[in-house]
N, C-alpha and C positions, 0 to 999 in steps of 0.2 A: 504494500499499500504506500502511496506517495506521502512523504512526511509533510508535504506542503499542503495537503488536501484541506485541512481546517484552518490554515493560516488566514485566509481572507476573512473568515468568521471572527477570528480573534481580533484582526485589525478593526473590523466593524464594531466590535465591542468597545474598543477605546474610542472610536469615532462617535459612538452613542453615549459616551460617559457624561457629557455635558447635560443631555436630556435625563439620563438615569439618575444623575446626581440631585436632581431637584427633590426627589423623594428622600434621599439621604440627608439633604440639608434640612428639610422639614423635621426629620426625626431627631437630628442633632439638637435643633432649637427646642424640641419638646423635652429633651434631656438637659436643657439649660447650659449647654455647651456654647461658649462664645464663638461668634463667627466674624472674621475680619476680612473685608473686601479690599482688593487692591487692583490697580490698573497697570502697574509697572514693575519691572524686575528689580529696580533699585530698592524696593521695599524689603528690609531685612526680615525674612519670614521666621527666623529662628526665635525672635522675641515673642510674637504671639504663640508660636508653638511651645515655647518654654512655660507659658501659663496654662497650657492645656486647651488652647483655642484652636480652631481650624482656620485655614487661609484659603480663600477662593478668589480666582481671577474673574472679574466681573464682565458681564456681556458687553461687547463693544466691537462686534465684527459683522454687523448687518445693517442695512439701510431701513429696516422695518420702522424704526422709531425716529428717524431723521426728520421727516416732515413735521413731527410734533416738536422736535428740538428747535427746528428753524423758526418757530413762532416766537422764540426768545433769543436764539443765538444767530449770528450771521450766516448767511447761506454760503459765503466763500470761506468757511472754516473747515479744518480737517475733518473728514468723515468719522475718524475714530473718537474725536472729541464730541461731535454731534451725536453719534451713536451712543456713546457712553452717557451722556447727559439725557438723551431721549429715553433710554432704558430705565434710568433711575426715576425720571419725572412721571412716566407712565406706569411704573411698577410692573412692567412686562418681563423683568428679569427677576426670577425667584432668588437668585443668589444676592442681588442687591437688596430685595425685600427682607431676607433673612439676616443680612449683615448687621451687626450691632454698630459697627463703625466702618467708615471708608478711609483708608489711608492713601492720600494722594502725594504727589511730589512735583517739583517745579521743573520738569524736563522741558517744558516749553511755555511760552506765554499764554497760548490759548487754553492750555489745560489748567494752569494756575488761576486764571481768571474764571474759567467755567466752575472750578471747585467753589468759588465764592457763592455762586448761585446754587450749586448743589447743596451747600451747607444750610440752605434755607429750609430743606425738607429731609435732610439726613445728617447725622453727626459725621463730620469730616475732619480729619487732621491732616495738614499738609506739611511734609517734610521739605525743608529749605535745602535743595540740592545745590552745591557750588557749580560754577560754570567751567571749572577746570580741575584737572587731576594733578596739575603741575606745581602746587605750592603747599607749604606746610600749613598755611592759613585755611586753605580749601580743605585739607585733611581734618584739621581741628574742628572746623565748622560741621563736617559730616559726622565725625565722631560724637560731637555734642548733640546733633539732631537725633542720632540713634539712642543716646541716653535719654533725651527729651521724650522720644516716643516710648521708651520703656517706662518712665515715670508716668506718662499719660495713660498707658494701659493699666498699670498698677492702680492708679487713682479711679479710673472709669469702672474697672471690673472688681475693685477691692481685693486684689491679690498681691502676693510678693513674687516678683520674678528674680529668683536667686541666681547667682552665677553658676552654680551647679547645674540647675535646669537649662540655663543657656547653653552650657557646654555639651549637655546631653542633646539639645536640639541641633547644635552644630554638627555633632557627629552623625545624627539621623539624616540631616539634609546632605551631608557630604556623601553618605551611602546612596542616597537617591541620585545625587549628581553623577556619582561613578556608574550607577546602573544605567542612567540615561546616556552617559557618554559611550558606554559599551554598546548600548543598542544603536544609537546613531552612527556609531563607529562601523556598523555593518556597511555603510556607504563606501568605505575604503575598498571593499571587495570588487574585483574586476575580472570577469563580468559581475554584474550586480546580483545581490541576493534577493533584494526587495525593491519596490518602486519608491520614489520620493513621496508619492501620495500616501503610501503606508507608513513611511517614516513620520510624516506630518500628522497623521491620525493619532499615532502614539504620543507624540510630543504635546499636541493640543489636548488630547484626552486625559493625560496624567494631571493636567492642572485642575481637573474636576473630580479628583479621587482623593478622599479625605483621610483614609487609613494609610498613612505613609508606609508603614512596615509591609502591609499587603500589597501596596502599590509596587514597592521595590521587588517583592518576590514575584509579582506578575510580570514586570519588565525583564527580570533576570531570566525567567522561564521562557519568555517569548524569545529572547536573544539566543538561548540555548537551542530552542526548537528550529529557529531560522538557520543557525550554524550547522546543526545536524542535517537538515535538509540540503544545505549547500555542500557539505562534505559528502553527501550521498549522490552528488552530481545534479542536483536540481537548481539550475542557475538560470538567470534571465539573459535575454539577447544583449549583446554588446551594443551600445548607443553612445552618442556624444554626451559627455558627462558635465552636468551643469551645477554650479554653486549659486544659490540664491541668497542675496544679502539685502540690506535696507530696512524698510519699515516692517512692523509686525505682520506675520502671515497667519490666517486662520479665518474660519467662517467663509464669508463670500470671496475673500481674496485667495482662497484655495484655487480660484479660477486660473491664477497665474500658473500654478503647478500643473493643473490639468492641460492648459494650453501648451506647456513645454512638452509634456509627456504624450499628449495626443498627437504632437507633430514631430515625433522622431527623437526627442531628447530624453535624458534620464537625470532627474535631480538626485544628486548624491550627498549634498550637504546644505543645511540651512544655517547661515551665520546669523540671521536676524534674532529679534527678541524671543520669539517662540522657539528658536533653536539654541545654538551653542553659545550665543553672546553672554548669557547669564549662567551657563552650566559649566563651561570649561574650567574656570578657576574654582578651586575649593577654598573654604575658610580654613586658615592655619590653626589646627587644634592644639598646637604647642605654644602659641602666642600667650605669654603671661597675662597680658591685658585683653580680656575678652571683647571689649568694645573697640579696641584697636584692630583686632583680628577681623571683626565684622566690617569695620569702616574700610580696611584695605581691600577686602574682597569686593564689597559692593561698589566702592568708588572706582574700582578698576574696570567696570563694565564700559565697553567701547561704544557708547552711544553718540550720535551726532550732536547731542546738545553740549558735549564737551569741546572746549577749545583750548589747545589743539586736541586732536583725537587720534593719537598714534596707536592706541590699543586696538582699535578696529582694523587698522592696516596690518598690525602684527598677527592678529588672528586670521585674517585673510590670507596673509603670506604663507603661513604654515599649512593652512587648510587647502589651499590650492595645490600645494605639493603633496601632502598626505593623501588627498582624495583624488589625485590625478585628474584634475579639473581641466575640461577643454574650453570652457566659457563661463562668463559670469553675468547673471541677470540681477540688476539692481531695481528693487521695487520701491516706488515712491508713492505714498499717499497724497492726493491733491491738497495743496496748501500746507504741506509738511516742509517748511522752509529750510530747516537745518539739513535734512537728508537731501533735499533737492539741490541746495548749494554744494554740499559735499560730493555730489556725483562727479564734479570736475576732478577733485583730487583722487577719487577711487578709480575713475576711468584712466587717469594718467598712470596710476600705480599698476592696474591690471594690464593695460596695454604695453607700457614701457618696461616695467620691472619684471612682469610675469610673462610678457609677450603672448597673451592670449586674448580673444575677442571679449568685448564687454558691451552690454546694452542696458540702458535705463528705461524703465517703464513706469509711466505715471498712470494711476488708476484710482478708483474709489470703490464704494460698496455697492454699486449697481451692477447689473449684468449687461448694460448697454454696449460695453466695448469688448464683449467676448469675441465677436467676429474679427475685430481689428487685432486682438491679441493673438488669435490663431494665425492670422496672416504674418504678423511680425515675428512670432516664435518659429514658424515654419521657415521663414527667410533666414533667421539667425541660426537655426540648426543646420539648414542647408549649407550655409556658409562654413560650418564646422566640418 
């Protein structure tokens, strides 16, 4: 019997995790377990985990509630921001509804101003993220913001977040990161073991699974199963290997991955927020100062909100080599100015330093550009 036979069903279970998690979230609230909602990978999840809370990524990858958001927010705003606000305003996101608090961050001007309005109908705490990773003052600011978040959580939920509990949460999150790295590291196999679509299903789905230990076990078991099938000779066809970078991928924006793979390409690595950007680096478990350890890990994330942003280039540099990448697709959400402007330097790096093709794609949360995406991806893959 083929070892791959039930793999599509397993991948679909991860794809359905967001929907299936609604019931789990309700059950957790009935047990009075705190729930912390977040929109960004800069939020140090170890702190709420250390107090026994669950952390959930809030709905922000669909245009379903954008018309409602546009009644109050500008139409020419990033779709992620409008979607985030719309789901919160309309209560169409159960995770937002069940969250006791939303932790935001100042990664962009649009989001930080949106949080002001969101705070009118939901408890919101905004972490003041520095604009650079290059100074001691920036590091000190971020470390203090992490300590401030810890104090706020203690006060709001009437708990004590001990250093011991934080260290336990660091170890647990590091185990999860290692499991995810091992899974998406399957993309290094050539010919491929699984599609980029299936990699994304798992990466996206794990953000809606609340039992961390069970989640780690599931990811490890899936990786073992894929490797066993691969070693038994069950491999996919060789195709041009694509790295996806840029703005977050998930929900409607999965149309990008579908367009690449429907037109002869193979996505082998996701550098963006839903992928390796926030997973690659671990928290130093041996750092004497636990808050310094958290600050170092989270401040090192290579987001375009940082000036300059060498960590994004460093991750791209080694990933292009390790995953034997033939071309890079840079995904830009409309009105995301930092990523849009940074395409200049990323294109220069990919073309000149790595000498492989690069293309940037601007999109939103609608399906109106699917035809255009197919045409562009077909031409790009044909060039490879």
